[in-house]
C-alpha positions as a Python dict, from the first residue, in 0.01 Angstrom:
ca = {
    (1, 'X'): (0, 0, 0),
    (2, 'X'): (-74, 143, -344),
    (3, 'X'): (-64, 524, -345),
    (4, 'X'): (-395, 688, -422),
    (5, 'X'): (-390, 899, -740),
    (6, 'X'): (-293, 1258, -671),
    (7, 'X'): (-504, 1480, -896),
    (8, 'X'): (-437, 1827, -762),
    (9, 'X'): (-128, 1903, -969),
    (10, 'X'): (121, 1920, -684),
    (11, 'X'): (460, 1756, -719),
    (12, 'X'): (501, 1559, -396),
    (13, 'X'): (286, 1266, -303),
    (14, 'X'): (275, 1012, -23),
    (15, 'X'): (28, 749, 84),
    (16, 'X'): (123, 585, 412),
    (17, 'X'): (-47, 309, 606),
    (18, 'X'): (-72, 436, 963),
    (19, 'X'): (-309, 163, 1075),
    (20, 'X'): (-204, -17, 1392),
    (21, 'X'): (-241, -388, 1466),
    (22, 'X'): (-576, -559, 1423),
    (23, 'X'): (-808, -479, 1709),
    (24, 'X'): (-618, -163, 1801),
    (25, 'X'): (-776, 175, 1853),
    (26, 'X'): (-536, 406, 1676),
    (27, 'X'): (-387, 487, 1342),
    (28, 'X'): (-517, 586, 1003),
    (29, 'X'): (-512, 403, 672),
    (30, 'X'): (-402, 563, 347),
    (31, 'X'): (-312, 911, 464),
    (32, 'X'): (-240, 1109, 147),
    (33, 'X'): (-4, 1405, 175),
    (34, 'X'): (107, 1638, -102),
    (35, 'X'): (359, 1919, -69),
    (36, 'X'): (423, 2202, -313),
    (37, 'X'): (391, 2581, -320),
    (38, 'X'): (34, 2536, -448),
    (39, 'X'): (-58, 2315, -154),
    (40, 'X'): (168, 2363, 150),
    (41, 'X'): (190, 2073, 393),
    (42, 'X'): (39, 2166, 725),
    (43, 'X'): (240, 2111, 1040),
    (44, 'X'): (-26, 1865, 1153),
    (45, 'X'): (48, 1644, 851),
    (46, 'X'): (407, 1584, 956),
    (47, 'X'): (290, 1561, 1316),
    (48, 'X'): (54, 1276, 1224),
    (49, 'X'): (342, 1084, 1068),
    (50, 'X'): (571, 1143, 1364),
    (51, 'X'): (310, 1044, 1624),
    (52, 'X'): (223, 724, 1437),
    (53, 'X'): (591, 633, 1424),
    (54, 'X'): (654, 717, 1789),
    (55, 'X'): (356, 505, 1895),
    (56, 'X'): (467, 216, 1671),
    (57, 'X'): (163, 243, 1444),
    (58, 'X'): (402, 269, 1151),
    (59, 'X'): (752, 147, 1074),
    (60, 'X'): (819, 455, 862),
    (61, 'X'): (901, 804, 980),
    (62, 'X'): (908, 1022, 669),
    (63, 'X'): (1014, 1381, 615),
    (64, 'X'): (737, 1499, 386),
    (65, 'X'): (935, 1793, 252),
    (66, 'X'): (1212, 1558, 133),
    (67, 'X'): (986, 1328, -70),
    (68, 'X'): (1056, 1295, -442),
    (69, 'X'): (762, 1349, -677),
    (70, 'X'): (565, 1034, -746),
    (71, 'X'): (486, 912, -1099),
    (72, 'X'): (121, 1013, -1080),
    (73, 'X'): (208, 1363, -963),
    (74, 'X'): (449, 1407, -1251),
    (75, 'X'): (191, 1279, -1501),
    (76, 'X'): (-74, 1520, -1378),
    (77, 'X'): (174, 1808, -1368),
    (78, 'X'): (248, 1754, -1738),
    (79, 'X'): (-123, 1771, -1818),
    (80, 'X'): (-183, 2092, -1627),
    (81, 'X'): (-53, 2416, -1773),
    (82, 'X'): (-172, 2613, -1469),
    (83, 'X'): (-194, 2469, -1114),
    (84, 'X'): (-501, 2684, -1053),
    (85, 'X'): (-695, 2471, -1302),
    (86, 'X'): (-624, 2152, -1105),
    (87, 'X'): (-919, 1950, -976),
    (88, 'X'): (-984, 2024, -605),
    (89, 'X'): (-1001, 1662, -485),
    (90, 'X'): (-696, 1670, -255),
    (91, 'X'): (-664, 2041, -205),
    (92, 'X'): (-680, 2166, 151),
    (93, 'X'): (-768, 2527, 211),
    (94, 'X'): (-482, 2693, 401),
    (95, 'X'): (-566, 2773, 760),
    (96, 'X'): (-631, 3146, 809),
    (97, 'X'): (-413, 3317, 1067),
    (98, 'X'): (-699, 3533, 1191),
    (99, 'X'): (-1079, 3530, 1185),
    (100, 'X'): (-1086, 3820, 940),
    (101, 'X'): (-1395, 3787, 726),
    (102, 'X'): (-1571, 3553, 970),
    (103, 'X'): (-1925, 3639, 1071),
    (104, 'X'): (-2000, 3727, 1430),
    (105, 'X'): (-2156, 3388, 1493),
    (106, 'X'): (-1857, 3213, 1335),
    (107, 'X'): (-1627, 3403, 1568),
    (108, 'X'): (-1840, 3310, 1866),
    (109, 'X'): (-1827, 2949, 1752),
    (110, 'X'): (-1447, 2926, 1730),
    (111, 'X'): (-1407, 3106, 2064),
    (112, 'X'): (-1642, 2861, 2236),
    (113, 'X'): (-1473, 2564, 2069),
    (114, 'X'): (-1139, 2682, 2203),
    (115, 'X'): (-1252, 2698, 2564),
    (116, 'X'): (-1430, 2363, 2526),
    (117, 'X'): (-1094, 2201, 2447),
    (118, 'X'): (-932, 2348, 2759),
    (119, 'X'): (-880, 2701, 2890),
    (120, 'X'): (-820, 2889, 3213),
    (121, 'X'): (-1125, 2977, 3422),
    (122, 'X'): (-1068, 3347, 3356),
    (123, 'X'): (-1063, 3297, 2980),
    (124, 'X'): (-1375, 3080, 2997),
    (125, 'X'): (-1554, 3356, 3186),
    (126, 'X'): (-1428, 3621, 2946),
    (127, 'X'): (-1558, 3434, 2641),
    (128, 'X'): (-1892, 3381, 2820),
    (129, 'X'): (-1925, 3759, 2847),
    (130, 'X'): (-1778, 3863, 2512),
    (131, 'X'): (-1998, 3628, 2309),
    (132, 'X'): (-2307, 3781, 2472),
    (133, 'X'): (-2225, 4121, 2326),
    (134, 'X'): (-2252, 4260, 1973),
    (135, 'X'): (-1878, 4329, 1960),
    (136, 'X'): (-1792, 4011, 1759),
    (137, 'X'): (-2039, 4126, 1492),
    (138, 'X'): (-1849, 4447, 1422),
    (139, 'X'): (-1638, 4475, 1103),
    (140, 'X'): (-1270, 4423, 1177),
    (141, 'X'): (-1311, 4240, 1505),
    (142, 'X'): (-1193, 3914, 1347),
    (143, 'X'): (-847, 4070, 1311),
    (144, 'X'): (-814, 4036, 1689),
    (145, 'X'): (-899, 3664, 1695),
    (146, 'X'): (-622, 3422, 1604),
    (147, 'X'): (-716, 3090, 1445),
    (148, 'X'): (-571, 2756, 1556),
    (149, 'X'): (-639, 2407, 1426),
    (150, 'X'): (-623, 2108, 1659),
    (151, 'X'): (-585, 1757, 1518),
    (152, 'X'): (-848, 1548, 1696),
    (153, 'X'): (-946, 1182, 1697),
    (154, 'X'): (-942, 997, 1361),
    (155, 'X'): (-754, 1283, 1198),
    (156, 'X'): (-1040, 1533, 1224),
    (157, 'X'): (-935, 1895, 1255),
    (158, 'X'): (-1104, 2115, 1515),
    (159, 'X'): (-1087, 2487, 1436),
    (160, 'X'): (-1055, 2719, 1735),
    (161, 'X'): (-1011, 3090, 1796),
    (162, 'X'): (-837, 3291, 2066),
    (163, 'X'): (-838, 3663, 2136),
    (164, 'X'): (-483, 3779, 2071),
    (165, 'X'): (-489, 4103, 2272),
    (166, 'X'): (-758, 4175, 2529),
    (167, 'X'): (-646, 4535, 2575),
    (168, 'X'): (-694, 4588, 2202),
    (169, 'X'): (-1041, 4433, 2228),
    (170, 'X'): (-1134, 4688, 2496),
    (171, 'X'): (-1015, 4967, 2269),
    (172, 'X'): (-1202, 4817, 1975),
    (173, 'X'): (-1525, 4801, 2175),
    (174, 'X'): (-1483, 5159, 2296),
    (175, 'X'): (-1478, 5283, 1936),
    (176, 'X'): (-1737, 5040, 1798),
    (177, 'X'): (-2102, 5112, 1725),
    (178, 'X'): (-2233, 4900, 2012),
    (179, 'X'): (-2442, 4975, 2321),
    (180, 'X'): (-2254, 5112, 2621),
    (181, 'X'): (-2357, 4796, 2805),
    (182, 'X'): (-2150, 4590, 2560),
    (183, 'X'): (-1846, 4814, 2617),
    (184, 'X'): (-1878, 4762, 2991),
    (185, 'X'): (-1915, 4386, 2956),
    (186, 'X'): (-1618, 4368, 2720),
    (187, 'X'): (-1405, 4555, 2974),
    (188, 'X'): (-1506, 4307, 3246),
    (189, 'X'): (-1435, 4017, 3010),
    (190, 'X'): (-1087, 4148, 2936),
    (191, 'X'): (-1017, 4192, 3306),
    (192, 'X'): (-1120, 3833, 3382),
    (193, 'X'): (-889, 3711, 3103),
    (194, 'X'): (-590, 3895, 3247),
    (195, 'X'): (-630, 4215, 3049),
    (196, 'X'): (-669, 4570, 3184),
    (197, 'X'): (-830, 4565, 3531),
    (198, 'X'): (-1161, 4742, 3586),
    (199, 'X'): (-1355, 4885, 3876),
    (200, 'X'): (-1616, 4612, 3903),
    (201, 'X'): (-1875, 4831, 4076),
    (202, 'X'): (-1862, 5089, 3799),
    (203, 'X'): (-1838, 4836, 3518),
    (204, 'X'): (-2145, 4626, 3605),
    (205, 'X'): (-2407, 4893, 3656),
    (206, 'X'): (-2674, 4704, 3464),
    (207, 'X'): (-2966, 4815, 3679),
    (208, 'X'): (-3209, 4818, 3388),
    (209, 'X'): (-3070, 4511, 3207),
    (210, 'X'): (-3139, 4186, 3396),
    (211, 'X'): (-3008, 3969, 3110),
    (212, 'X'): (-2669, 4142, 3115),
    (213, 'X'): (-2654, 4131, 3494),
    (214, 'X'): (-2727, 3760, 3486),
    (215, 'X'): (-2450, 3706, 3231),
    (216, 'X'): (-2199, 3885, 3455),
    (217, 'X'): (-2303, 3676, 3756),
    (218, 'X'): (-2262, 3362, 3548),
    (219, 'X'): (-1917, 3477, 3435),
    (220, 'X'): (-1805, 3536, 3794),
    (221, 'X'): (-1930, 3188, 3887),
    (222, 'X'): (-1728, 3045, 3595),
    (223, 'X'): (-1418, 3243, 3695),
    (224, 'X'): (-1436, 3105, 4050),
    (225, 'X'): (-1470, 2747, 3930),
    (226, 'X'): (-1840, 2704, 4009),
    (227, 'X'): (-1992, 2759, 3668),
    (228, 'X'): (-2112, 2399, 3645),
    (229, 'X'): (-2259, 2389, 3997),
    (230, 'X'): (-2482, 2691, 4026),
    (231, 'X'): (-2800, 2759, 3834),
    (232, 'X'): (-2965, 3100, 3852),
    (233, 'X'): (-3341, 3117, 3895),
    (234, 'X'): (-3505, 3432, 3768),
    (235, 'X'): (-3779, 3579, 3982),
    (236, 'X'): (-4044, 3835, 3883),
    (237, 'X'): (-3950, 4200, 3904),
    (238, 'X'): (-4037, 4313, 4261),
    (239, 'X'): (-4184, 4633, 4118),
    (240, 'X'): (-4444, 4422, 3939),
    (241, 'X'): (-4605, 4326, 4273),
    (242, 'X'): (-4882, 4543, 4411),
}
């Protein structure tokens, strides 16, 4: 097929037809890949080529890094004195290694996306607890959350986040400006995820906080594999009856 014009100023260009046979359910058409210091090829780009070849969607298995520059790339490169002035059409923002600079809600989102794509029961329960607290909102917490990108159906990229060190998260929460309840819940979350163990009786003393107590009960149900079977029903405070 005819390569699509590459207008981002990089010096390697490829347009490959990854479409499978008519009526099939896989492949992509016209995948454009550019490789240069200004726009590094992601590992998922080469992976897409390799998978298409292995599944016979394409007759070509190409090493992207070995591609010569195409004519259009060379023409654009001559026009651009500075790669930073290149139009952004084909530029892909490099994946961050950590969630540094993410908002608390963005961190919660990538953590939940990660467990939705598959995670151990303990980690699911831990995220259920951690995202209830104010700890993800604290400056610097994103440095403890690694970012991963998963190539999904039709070439879409799903961004996920994973806590890199649960013991460090406990230490972070202990020094953070958050309620003591959140420190306790974070400690329980870390323990469920395989981090430092806690004395459960001491850690879940939420006598005056029904919402937190409910969250812990839900987390334990998730950790035991029954999170999708049990539904808690809240009853009025017994002290309210006369």
